[in-house]
One Martini backbone bead per residue (centre of mass of N, CA, C, O) as a GRO file, in nm:
protein
   51
    1MET     BB    1   0.054   0.064  -0.018
    2LYS     BB    2   0.305   0.259  -0.008
    3LEU     BB    3   0.351   0.233  -0.325
    4LEU     BB    4   0.082   0.330  -0.456
    5ALA     BB    5   0.070   0.636  -0.400
    6PRO     BB    6   0.325   0.735  -0.562
    7VAL     BB    7   0.237   0.612  -0.831
    8MET     BB    8  -0.028   0.769  -0.860
    9GLN     BB    9   0.102   1.048  -0.847
   10LEU     BB   10   0.279   1.015  -1.095
   11LEU     BB   11   0.054   0.953  -1.299
   12SER     BB   12  -0.098   1.217  -1.253
   13ALA     BB   13   0.134   1.406  -1.341
   14VAL     BB   14   0.166   1.294  -1.627
   15ARG     BB   15  -0.122   1.345  -1.723
   16GLU     BB   16  -0.117   1.655  -1.677
   17PHE     BB   17   0.116   1.705  -1.878
   18VAL     BB   18  -0.007   1.573  -2.137
   19ALA     BB   19  -0.334   1.628  -2.032
   20PRO     BB   20  -0.471   1.891  -1.948
   21ARG     BB   21  -0.704   2.036  -1.769
   22TYR     BB   22  -0.984   2.229  -1.800
   23ARG     BB   23  -0.995   2.547  -1.616
   24PRO     BB   24  -1.191   2.820  -1.631
   25GLU     BB   25  -1.112   2.975  -1.362
   26LEU     BB   26  -0.815   3.038  -1.481
   27HIS     BB   27  -0.950   3.209  -1.755
   28TYR     BB   28  -1.121   3.420  -1.626
   29MET     BB   29  -1.267   3.719  -1.703
   30ARG     BB   30  -1.354   4.027  -1.514
   31GLY     BB   31  -1.261   4.229  -1.743
   32PRO     BB   32  -1.135   4.494  -1.855
   33GLY     BB   33  -0.829   4.600  -1.928
   34PRO     BB   34  -0.565   4.813  -1.986
   35ALA     BB   35  -0.567   4.786  -2.295
   36PHE     BB   36  -0.859   4.875  -2.336
   37ALA     BB   37  -0.830   5.155  -2.207
   38ARG     BB   38  -0.624   5.262  -2.411
   39ARG     BB   39  -0.793   5.228  -2.666
   40MET     BB   40  -1.033   5.406  -2.573
   41ALA     BB   41  -0.870   5.665  -2.535
   42GLU     BB   42  -0.784   5.689  -2.830
   43HIS     BB   43  -1.068   5.689  -2.949
   44LYS     BB   44  -1.170   5.942  -2.801
   45LYS     BB   45  -0.963   6.136  -2.921
   46SER     BB   46  -1.048   6.099  -3.220
   47ILE     BB   47  -1.339   6.198  -3.181
   48ASP     BB   48  -1.275   6.481  -3.054
   49ARG     BB   49  -1.125   6.594  -3.303
   50TYR     BB   50  -1.409   6.591  -3.487
   51ALA     BB   51  -1.608   6.773  -3.286
   0.00000   0.00000   0.00000
C-alpha cells in the first residue's frame, strides 16, 4: 500500500503534464483590462478631434 500512493501520484502528474485538464476558472476574465482602457482612450481622443 505504501508503494501504491506514490505510483498513483506520479501517474497523475504525468497525465496532467501530457493532457492537462481545462479549468475555466483559471482563464476567466473579470472585465476589460488595461490594454482595453488604453485603446478606448485613444479612440475617444480621435472622436473628440473630429467633434
